C-alpha positions in Angstrom: -11.1 1.6 2.9 -8.1 0.7 0.4 -8.6 4.1 -0.7 -8.3 5.7 2.5 -5.4 3.6 3.6 -3.6 5.6 0.6 -4.6 9.0 1.6 -3.2 8.0 5.2 -0.1 6.7 3.2 0.5 9.8 1.5 -0.3 12.3 3.7 2.0 10.5 6.0 4.8 10.9 3.2 3.7 14.9 3.3 3.8 15.7 6.8 7.3 13.8 7.2 8.9 15.7 3.9 7.2 18.4 4.9 9.0 18.4 8.5 12.3 17.2 6.8 12.2 20.5 5.3 11.5 22.4 7.8 14.4 21.3 10.5 16.2 22.8 7.5 14.9 25.7 6.2 12.8 26.8 9.4 13.4 25.0 12.9 11.4 28.2 14.9 8.0 26.3 13.8 8.9 22.3 14.9 8.3 24.1 18.2 3.9 24.0 17.2 1.8 21.7 18.5 -0.2 20.6 16.1 3.0 20.1 13.8 3.9 17.6 16.4 0.8 15.9 16.9 -0.6 15.9 13.5 1.9 12.9 12.4 0.8 10.4 15.3 -2.3 10.7 13.9 -2.0 10.3 10.9 0.2 7.2 11.5 -2.4 6.1 13.9 -4.7 6.4 11.2 -2.5 4.9 8.8 -1.6 1.7 11.0 -5.7 1.2 12.1 -6.7 1.4 8.1 -4.0 -1.3 7.5 -4.7 -3.8 10.3 -8.2 -2.9 8.6 -7.8 -4.1 5.1 -5.7 -6.9 6.8 -8.6 -8.3 8.5 -10.9 -8.0 5.5 -8.9 -9.0 2.9 -7.8 -11.9 5.0 -4.4 -11.8 4.2 -3.4 -13.8 6.9 -5.0 -16.9 6.2 -2.6 -18.0 3.6 1.3 -16.8 2.7 1.9 -13.1 4.9 5.4 -12.8 4.8 5.2 -9.8 2.5 2.5 -8.4 5.4 5.8 -8.4 7.6 8.5 -7.0 5.5 6.3 -4.3 5.0 6.2 -3.6 9.1 10.0 -4.1 9.1 10.2 -1.8 6.2 7.8 0.4 8.4 10.0 0.2 11.6 13.0 1.0 9.3 11.1 4.1 8.1 10.1 5.1 11.9 14.2 4.6 12.9 15.5 6.4 9.8 12.7 9.6 10.1 13.7 10.3 14.0 17.3 9.9 13.3 16.6 12.8 10.0 14.6 15.0 12.5 17.2 15.0 15.3 20.6 15.2 13.7 21.7 18.6 12.0 25.2 16.9 10.0 25.6 14.9 7.3 24.0 11.6 8.8 20.3 13.2 8.8 20.3 13.3 5.0 22.0 9.2 4.9 19.6 8.8 7.3 16.5 10.7 5.1 17.8 8.6 1.6 17.4 5.0 3.7 14.1 6.5 5.0 13.1 7.4 1.8 14.6 3.3 0.4 12.2 2.0 3.8 8.9 4.2 2.1 9.8 2.5 -1.1 10.5 -0.6 -0.7 7.0 -0.5 1.5 5.7 0.7 -1.3 6.6 -2.1 -3.7 6.1 -4.7 -1.3 2.3 -3.7 -0.7 1.5 -3.4 -4.6 3.6 -7.1 -5.9 2.9 -8.6 -2.0 6.2 -10.0 -2.3 9.1 -9.2 -0.1 12.1 -9.3 -2.4 13.2 -6.4 -3.0 13.5 -6.9 -6.5 
């Protein structure tokens, strides 16, 4: 299950980066239905595998502040990702940097099981 979850993490990142590139270089392709639907399917499967891993690992029985930190990081990533994909001005790139920072934080928390950034 862990490897499946990691696969969906990679696919989520690749789909986000791909959509950012498309909005910059080929915005007309963003009108294709599968380009808009696929990230939602990937994200749903990512969330489902994450919940399954949490239940299988019994991580809710102990200190689970790191799981809450991942959820808040995910919410930040989603919000900043939306801004990145919707805006066309310089704020897009600030939001993109923030989204990538959130993603890095989520990965760090997943590895260390600690909610602190440093």
